[in-house]
N, C-alpha and C positions, 0 to 999 in steps of 0.2 A: 494560495488554495487553502480551502477549509481543511481545518484539523490538523495541518502540516505547521509546526512549529520551526523556530532556526534550524535546529539539529536536523531535522527530517529534510527540510528543504534542501539543507546543504545537501545531502545523502544524495536525494533524488536529483539534484544539479549534476552529481560527480556522475552520474548514469545517464545524462541527458534529458532527463525530463525537468521541463521548467515551469509548464503550462498544464493546463486540466487538459487541454487537447492532447497533449503529449503523452498524458496518463491514459486518457481514452484509446490512444493508438495502440500504446505497448500493453497496456491490460494491468489489472490489479496485481494480479499473481506473479506474472512477469515481471512487473515493477519492484515487489517485495524481493523476488529470487536475485533480480540485477543487485540491487543492495546489498543483500547478505554475501552476494560472490564478489563484490567489492571488499568483503572483509569487516562491513561495520556491522557493529551488535544491535541488528535492528530485530526487535520483538515483534510477537503476533499485533501489539498495539499499533505498528505500523500498518500493519493490515488494514486493520478495522479503521484506521484514520484513512487510508487511500481510498477503501470501498465508500466511506463516509463521504468524502470529497468528490466522490462521482454521484452519489444519491443525494447531496447536500443534506446530509444527514449527521448529528455530531457521533462520533466515533463510538460513544459509550452509550450510544442510543440503538444501535444495531439490532436487530433480533438475533437470538441465539441460534435460528436457524440460518442465517446468513453466515454467520461466524464458523458454524458447524461445515457449510459447504465451503468455504474459502479454506479451512483448514483440511479438507477432504481435497482439495484442488491442489494445495501445497505439496502434499504428501504424494499425490499421483504424478506431479511435476518434477520430483526428485529422481 
């Protein structure tokens, strides 16, 4: 999966996300929340990486508006 290094891949696998299709089904925000709920020290960079994986975009090239929307959705899901 684009943007996912070995640590992120392990975290995602631990919550049942192994493929891009898995990520699509679960959703970026839910996947991030699942990883955090397992006690992993995931930062917002993971959230950006997951969104980038879905859109085939480098995580550091996501528009600021997308990042802000994702942060808003994380706060709303808490």
